[in-house]
N, C-alpha and C positions, 0 to 999 in steps of 0.2 A: 039605780039613783047615785051607788057611790061611783061608777063609771061618767056620771055627768058631773061629779065634784070635781073628780079629779080632771076631768078635760078641763072645765073652768080654772082651776086653779094654775095647770098649765099653760093655758091662753093668757091668764092674768099676770104671769111671770115672764111672758114673753112681750105681753102688752104694754105692760108698765116699764122696763127698760125702754122702750122705743118711744113713747109717749115724752117721758125726761130728755131724750133724745132731739126730737123736733122742737120740743121747747127752747134747749139751750141753742140748737143749729139756728131760730128764729132769732133769737137775742142776738148771737154774732151777726149775722147777714143787716139786722138793724146797725147795728154799731159802725157795720163797713159802710153801708149806703150813709150814713152822718158821716162817716172819716171823708168818703168820696166828694160828698158837697163840699166838705170844708175844703178839700184839698182845691177845688175846680173853683171855688170864689177866692183861694187864696193866688191862685195862677191867674186868673184875668185878672185880679186888682192889680197885681205885680205886674201884669204888663202897661197897664193903665198909668200906671206911677212910673216905669222906664219908659212909657213913650213921651213923658215931658212933664207930665203932674208933681212929679217929685219936688220940683223947683218952688209950690206952694207950702212946703211943709218946712218947719224950723228945723235946727238940729236938735238930735234927742229923743227920747220915748214919747209918743202919744197916742191916745186912742184915736182909733180908724174908722169910720162909720164908711160902711161899704154900701153896694147901689145895686146888688143882686137880689132881689126877690126869694132866692132860694137861701137866704140865707135863715128865711122863719123856719126851716126844716130843721136847723140846728139847734143841738141843746143850748141851755144858755152858756152864752162866753161871752167873748171880747176877742177884738182884733186888734193889736198894738201894732203902729209902726217904729220904728227905730232908725233913725237917720243921723249916720256920722259921716261929713262930707260929701262924697258920690258913694258911699255904701248905705243900701236900703235891707233893711229886714222886715216883713213883713209875718206876723205868727198871731194865730188863731189858738187862743186856749180854753176850754170847758172849765166852766166852774163848778162842775162836779169831782168829787175826789176820783171814781172808779169810771172815767169818760173816755172817749176814744184816743187822748192824747193831744199833744199840741202840733198844730199842723205849722214848718218855716217855710220862707224862703227868703234865698238873699241873696240879692246882683250888687254889681259895683257899675256904676255909671263909667261911661268912656268919654 
């Protein structure tokens, strides 16, 4: 009986850190997925703006609505377009404090 208790103790010491590690890894993978989605959306919208849609926006910072359905997979946040002459900056920021960080793209139209 003592051998069984010792074996279960050793097994528990090995399994618990693995379980915690897997949970942490899953959280990191989810955050990287959200970041990848945000990058794809910002890059795609910046291409649309660079193709000529930038002319439809006034100078200054303004909220920008995206057309991508994948935006539903992002955590709560908002897209902000800042136009200064022919310089454009599109940024997505999460509303969460411990989020995936901001995703920003800038271009200058020639």
